[in-house]
N, CA, C and O atoms as a GROMACS GRO file, in nm:
protein
  308
    1UNK      N    1   0.103  -0.114   0.004
    1UNK     CA    2   0.022   0.025   0.033
    1UNK      C    3   0.072   0.146   0.025
    1UNK      O    4   0.088   0.202   0.134
    2UNK      N    5   0.109   0.220  -0.092
    2UNK     CA    6   0.094   0.337  -0.110
    2UNK      C    7   0.072   0.449   0.030
    2UNK      O    8  -0.018   0.458   0.114
    3UNK      N    9   0.191   0.521   0.012
    3UNK     CA   10   0.129   0.631   0.114
    3UNK      C   11   0.028   0.746   0.062
    3UNK      O   12  -0.008   0.844   0.128
    4UNK      N   13  -0.007   0.717  -0.059
    4UNK     CA   14  -0.111   0.827  -0.109
    4UNK      C   15  -0.252   0.755  -0.046
    4UNK      O   16  -0.347   0.805   0.014
    5UNK      N   17  -0.221   0.597  -0.093
    5UNK     CA   18  -0.356   0.505  -0.076
    5UNK      C   19  -0.415   0.495   0.088
    5UNK      O   20  -0.532   0.492   0.128
    6UNK      N   21  -0.267   0.488   0.177
    6UNK     CA   22  -0.285   0.520   0.326
    6UNK      C   23  -0.314   0.642   0.373
    6UNK      O   24  -0.350   0.661   0.489
    7UNK      N   25  -0.302   0.737   0.284
    7UNK     CA   26  -0.346   0.845   0.342
    7UNK      C   27  -0.523   0.873   0.324
    7UNK      O   28  -0.595   0.916   0.414
    8UNK      N   29  -0.561   0.842   0.209
    8UNK     CA   30  -0.683   0.816   0.133
    8UNK      C   31  -0.797   0.746   0.240
    8UNK      O   32  -0.914   0.782   0.256
    9UNK      N   33  -0.721   0.632   0.309
    9UNK     CA   34  -0.797   0.540   0.379
    9UNK      C   35  -0.805   0.611   0.497
    9UNK      O   36  -0.922   0.637   0.525
   10UNK      N   37  -0.679   0.674   0.618
   10UNK     CA   38  -0.696   0.766   0.734
   10UNK      C   39  -0.819   0.846   0.649
   10UNK      O   40  -0.931   0.844   0.700
   11UNK      N   41  -0.800   0.909   0.532
   11UNK     CA   42  -0.894   1.038   0.522
   11UNK      C   43  -1.053   0.998   0.530
   11UNK      O   44  -1.135   1.026   0.618
   12UNK      N   45  -1.066   0.943   0.438
   12UNK     CA   46  -1.175   0.827   0.454
   12UNK      C   47  -1.271   0.782   0.571
   12UNK      O   48  -1.388   0.819   0.572
   13UNK      N   49  -1.219   0.703   0.670
   13UNK     CA   50  -1.245   0.676   0.775
   13UNK      C   51  -1.262   0.741   0.881
   13UNK      O   52  -1.347   0.705   0.962
   14UNK      N   53  -1.178   0.861   0.904
   14UNK     CA   54  -1.199   0.988   0.942
   14UNK      C   55  -1.327   1.049   0.954
   14UNK      O   56  -1.391   1.062   1.058
   15UNK      N   57  -1.360   1.086   0.839
   15UNK     CA   58  -1.477   1.177   0.803
   15UNK      C   59  -1.589   1.049   0.804
   15UNK      O   60  -1.702   1.097   0.811
   16UNK      N   61  -1.592   0.886   0.799
   16UNK     CA   62  -1.726   0.826   0.848
   16UNK      C   63  -1.734   0.797   0.984
   16UNK      O   64  -1.831   0.741   1.036
   17UNK      N   65  -1.608   0.844   1.058
   17UNK     CA   66  -1.604   0.872   1.242
   17UNK      C   67  -1.675   0.946   1.284
   17UNK      O   68  -1.750   0.932   1.380
   18UNK      N   69  -1.654   1.082   1.180
   18UNK     CA   70  -1.739   1.213   1.224
   18UNK      C   71  -1.854   1.200   1.227
   18UNK      O   72  -1.930   1.245   1.313
   19UNK      N   73  -1.884   1.129   1.121
   19UNK     CA   74  -2.053   1.098   1.014
   19UNK      C   75  -2.130   1.018   1.141
   19UNK      O   76  -2.244   1.046   1.178
   20UNK      N   77  -2.054   0.925   1.193
   20UNK     CA   78  -2.155   0.797   1.324
   20UNK      C   79  -2.143   0.898   1.428
   20UNK      O   80  -2.254   0.918   1.478
   21UNK      N   81  -2.047   0.975   1.483
   21UNK     CA   82  -2.039   1.068   1.574
   21UNK      C   83  -2.150   1.167   1.621
   21UNK      O   84  -2.211   1.192   1.725
   22UNK      N   85  -2.145   1.216   1.480
   22UNK     CA   86  -2.310   1.310   1.496
   22UNK      C   87  -2.401   1.287   1.500
   22UNK      O   88  -2.473   1.364   1.563
   23UNK      N   89  -2.470   1.156   1.433
   23UNK     CA   90  -2.586   1.051   1.436
   23UNK      C   91  -2.585   1.012   1.591
   23UNK      O   92  -2.682   1.023   1.666
   24UNK      N   93  -2.494   0.978   1.616
   24UNK     CA   94  -2.470   0.916   1.812
   24UNK      C   95  -2.518   1.012   1.823
   24UNK      O   96  -2.639   0.989   1.832
   25UNK      N   97  -2.492   1.158   1.831
   25UNK     CA   98  -2.525   1.268   1.872
   25UNK      C   99  -2.633   1.331   1.945
   25UNK      O  100  -2.657   1.382   2.054
   26UNK      N  101  -2.717   1.291   1.774
   26UNK     CA  102  -2.816   1.321   1.794
   26UNK      C  103  -2.935   1.256   1.815
   26UNK      O  104  -3.045   1.310   1.806
   27UNK      N  105  -2.911   1.124   1.847
   27UNK     CA  106  -2.977   1.018   1.954
   27UNK      C  107  -2.970   1.053   2.104
   27UNK      O  108  -3.056   0.996   2.170
   28UNK      N  109  -2.906   1.116   2.158
   28UNK     CA  110  -2.904   1.151   2.302
   28UNK      C  111  -3.018   1.232   2.357
   28UNK      O  112  -3.043   1.214   2.476
   29UNK      N  113  -3.075   1.299   2.307
   29UNK     CA  114  -3.185   1.346   2.364
   29UNK      C  115  -3.276   1.229   2.395
   29UNK      O  116  -3.298   1.188   2.510
   30UNK      N  117  -3.331   1.176   2.281
   30UNK     CA  118  -3.436   1.044   2.281
   30UNK      C  119  -3.364   0.957   2.405
   30UNK      O  120  -3.432   0.904   2.493
   31UNK      N  121  -3.219   0.949   2.402
   31UNK     CA  122  -3.211   0.803   2.513
   31UNK      C  123  -3.217   0.898   2.634
   31UNK      O  124  -3.245   0.843   2.741
   32UNK      N  125  -3.195   1.027   2.637
   32UNK     CA  126  -3.228   1.101   2.789
   32UNK      C  127  -3.403   0.997   2.817
   32UNK      O  128  -3.442   0.899   2.880
   33UNK      N  129  -3.465   1.114   2.709
   33UNK     CA  130  -3.638   1.102   2.732
   33UNK      C  131  -3.672   0.969   2.779
   33UNK      O  132  -3.734   0.941   2.881
   34UNK      N  133  -3.621   0.886   2.687
   34UNK     CA  134  -3.630   0.667   2.767
   34UNK      C  135  -3.581   0.690   2.863
   34UNK      O  136  -3.675   0.686   2.942
   35UNK      N  137  -3.442   0.728   2.950
   35UNK     CA  138  -3.375   0.676   3.023
   35UNK      C  139  -3.318   0.531   2.983
   35UNK      O  140  -3.332   0.433   3.056
   36UNK      N  141  -3.273   0.529   2.896
   36UNK     CA  142  -3.230   0.406   2.797
   36UNK      C  143  -3.080   0.400   2.864
   36UNK      O  144  -3.039   0.284   2.864
   37UNK      N  145  -3.000   0.480   2.914
   37UNK     CA  146  -2.943   0.454   2.973
   37UNK      C  147  -2.914   0.392   3.120
   37UNK      O  148  -2.815   0.327   3.153
   38UNK      N  149  -2.986   0.415   3.173
   38UNK     CA  150  -3.054   0.353   3.288
   38UNK      C  151  -3.058   0.214   3.279
   38UNK      O  152  -2.986   0.129   3.330
   39UNK      N  153  -3.203   0.202   3.169
   39UNK     CA  154  -3.218   0.026   3.158
   39UNK      C  155  -3.082  -0.069   3.109
   39UNK      O  156  -3.079  -0.191   3.121
   40UNK      N  157  -2.980   0.008   3.056
   40UNK     CA  158  -2.846  -0.072   3.004
   40UNK      C  159  -2.765  -0.073   3.102
   40UNK      O  160  -2.664  -0.141   3.084
   41UNK      N  161  -2.779   0.000   3.242
   41UNK     CA  162  -2.717   0.002   3.368
   41UNK      C  163  -2.589   0.071   3.381
   41UNK      O  164  -2.496   0.042   3.456
   42UNK      N  165  -2.606   0.228   3.246
   42UNK     CA  166  -2.505   0.359   3.286
   42UNK      C  167  -2.552   0.399   3.427
   42UNK      O  168  -2.648   0.352   3.488
   43UNK      N  169  -2.478   0.482   3.462
   43UNK     CA  170  -2.494   0.547   3.579
   43UNK      C  171  -2.566   0.694   3.518
   43UNK      O  172  -2.668   0.741   3.568
   44UNK      N  173  -2.502   0.750   3.414
   44UNK     CA  174  -2.573   0.871   3.354
   44UNK      C  175  -2.601   0.838   3.257
   44UNK      O  176  -2.593   0.722   3.219
   45UNK      N  177  -2.652   0.958   3.173
   45UNK     CA  178  -2.607   0.971   3.025
   45UNK      C  179  -2.466   1.034   3.016
   45UNK      O  180  -2.421   0.990   2.911
   46UNK      N  181  -2.388   1.100   3.062
   46UNK     CA  182  -2.248   1.107   3.040
   46UNK      C  183  -2.162   0.964   3.035
   46UNK      O  184  -2.059   0.947   2.970
   47UNK      N  185  -2.209   0.895   3.095
   47UNK     CA  186  -2.150   0.748   3.114
   47UNK      C  187  -2.160   0.680   3.021
   47UNK      O  188  -2.064   0.617   2.979
   48UNK      N  189  -2.301   0.674   2.953
   48UNK     CA  190  -2.313   0.570   2.840
   48UNK      C  191  -2.262   0.676   2.753
   48UNK      O  192  -2.150   0.634   2.725
   49UNK      N  193  -2.280   0.801   2.687
   49UNK     CA  194  -2.189   0.861   2.606
   49UNK      C  195  -2.032   0.838   2.593
   49UNK      O  196  -1.953   0.832   2.499
   50UNK      N  197  -2.024   0.829   2.711
   50UNK     CA  198  -1.867   0.838   2.714
   50UNK      C  199  -1.821   0.694   2.686
   50UNK      O  200  -1.760   0.676   2.581
   51UNK      N  201  -1.838   0.618   2.745
   51UNK     CA  202  -1.838   0.472   2.703
   51UNK      C  203  -1.850   0.384   2.563
   51UNK      O  204  -1.773   0.304   2.511
   52UNK      N  205  -2.010   0.447   2.515
   52UNK     CA  206  -2.010   0.389   2.366
   52UNK      C  207  -1.950   0.468   2.294
   52UNK      O  208  -1.870   0.404   2.225
   53UNK      N  209  -1.944   0.598   2.267
   53UNK     CA  210  -1.866   0.689   2.163
   53UNK      C  211  -1.765   0.782   2.202
   53UNK      O  212  -1.711   0.861   2.125
   54UNK      N  213  -1.743   0.773   2.311
   54UNK     CA  214  -1.641   0.871   2.346
   54UNK      C  215  -1.633   1.004   2.322
   54UNK      O  216  -1.550   1.074   2.264
   55UNK      N  217  -1.796   1.037   2.412
   55UNK     CA  218  -1.845   1.185   2.381
   55UNK      C  219  -1.810   1.246   2.519
   55UNK      O  220  -1.828   1.178   2.620
   56UNK      N  221  -1.765   1.359   2.528
   56UNK     CA  222  -1.727   1.424   2.690
   56UNK      C  223  -1.835   1.498   2.716
   56UNK      O  224  -1.891   1.544   2.616
   57UNK      N  225  -1.882   1.524   2.824
   57UNK     CA  226  -1.949   1.547   2.919
   57UNK      C  227  -2.018   1.729   2.857
   57UNK      O  228  -2.136   1.762   2.860
   58UNK      N  229  -1.947   1.783   2.826
   58UNK     CA  230  -1.971   1.912   2.751
   58UNK      C  231  -2.063   1.886   2.616
   58UNK      O  232  -2.170   1.940   2.588
   59UNK      N  233  -1.990   1.786   2.541
   59UNK     CA  234  -2.036   1.796   2.408
   59UNK      C  235  -2.220   1.735   2.454
   59UNK      O  236  -2.326   1.789   2.419
   60UNK      N  237  -2.205   1.633   2.523
   60UNK     CA  238  -2.359   1.606   2.581
   60UNK      C  239  -2.458   1.706   2.606
   60UNK      O  240  -2.558   1.714   2.535
   61UNK      N  241  -2.433   1.793   2.713
   61UNK     CA  242  -2.481   1.924   2.792
   61UNK      C  243  -2.508   2.024   2.640
   61UNK      O  244  -2.589   2.114   2.619
   62UNK      N  245  -2.450   1.990   2.590
   62UNK     CA  246  -2.445   2.082   2.444
   62UNK      C  247  -2.570   2.038   2.343
   62UNK      O  248  -2.652   2.111   2.287
   63UNK      N  249  -2.556   1.903   2.339
   63UNK     CA  250  -2.684   1.883   2.254
   63UNK      C  251  -2.835   1.883   2.332
   63UNK      O  252  -2.946   1.897   2.281
   64UNK      N  253  -2.798   1.862   2.469
   64UNK     CA  254  -2.953   1.871   2.548
   64UNK      C  255  -2.961   1.989   2.546
   64UNK      O  256  -3.069   1.979   2.487
   65UNK      N  257  -2.951   2.080   2.555
   65UNK     CA  258  -2.915   2.225   2.511
   65UNK      C  259  -2.981   2.287   2.461
   65UNK      O  260  -3.070   2.361   2.504
   66UNK      N  261  -2.922   2.249   2.288
   66UNK     CA  262  -3.004   2.286   2.185
   66UNK      C  263  -3.134   2.177   2.166
   66UNK      O  264  -3.219   2.207   2.081
   67UNK      N  265  -3.146   2.083   2.222
   67UNK     CA  266  -3.297   2.041   2.210
   67UNK      C  267  -3.394   2.084   2.259
   67UNK      O  268  -3.506   2.090   2.207
   68UNK      N  269  -3.362   2.122   2.369
   68UNK     CA  270  -3.448   2.194   2.467
   68UNK      C  271  -3.484   2.335   2.399
   68UNK      O  272  -3.598   2.380   2.395
   69UNK      N  273  -3.353   2.411   2.337
   69UNK     CA  274  -3.414   2.536   2.290
   69UNK      C  275  -3.496   2.546   2.132
   69UNK      O  276  -3.545   2.644   2.076
   70UNK      N  277  -3.488   2.408   2.092
   70UNK     CA  278  -3.526   2.381   1.964
   70UNK      C  279  -3.670   2.314   1.946
   70UNK      O  280  -3.724   2.298   1.837
   71UNK      N  281  -3.739   2.264   2.112
   71UNK     CA  282  -3.829   2.173   2.107
   71UNK      C  283  -3.965   2.278   2.084
   71UNK      O  284  -3.982   2.394   2.119
   72UNK      N  285  -4.039   2.198   2.021
   72UNK     CA  286  -4.160   2.250   1.932
   72UNK      C  287  -4.140   2.309   1.822
   72UNK      O  288  -4.236   2.368   1.772
   73UNK      N  289  -4.011   2.311   1.756
   73UNK     CA  290  -4.040   2.377   1.621
   73UNK      C  291  -4.034   2.290   1.506
   73UNK      O  292  -3.966   2.188   1.510
   74UNK      N  293  -4.111   2.328   1.385
   74UNK     CA  294  -4.106   2.241   1.317
   74UNK      C  295  -3.974   2.196   1.278
   74UNK      O  296  -3.870   2.261   1.272
   75UNK      N  297  -4.002   2.028   1.241
   75UNK     CA  298  -3.877   1.981   1.216
   75UNK      C  299  -3.838   1.959   1.030
   75UNK      O  300  -3.897   1.886   0.951
   76UNK      N  301  -3.738   2.037   1.006
   76UNK     CA  302  -3.727   2.056   0.846
   76UNK      C  303  -3.631   1.920   0.779
   76UNK      O  304  -3.538   1.871   0.844
   77UNK      N  305  -3.659   1.884   0.684
   77UNK     CA  306  -3.609   1.748   0.644
   77UNK      C  307  -3.542   1.787   0.505
   77UNK      O  308  -3.487   1.701   0.437
   0.00000   0.00000   0.00000
């Protein structure tokens, strides 16, 4: 494998990783509402997010804050 091919794979996997993390973050408000983290044996939503996806407390707080801010607004697809 050449350096160019290796770099291409790293770039591709990095993009996929970021997309997966963003999708995971979008699920957190619903996980919080359903208290799924407690049903699965986690002590908190922060612990759930950290163990499953390596998400920090600040990111979890930001997602929940934004979810609350935009609650009741129409969803744009």
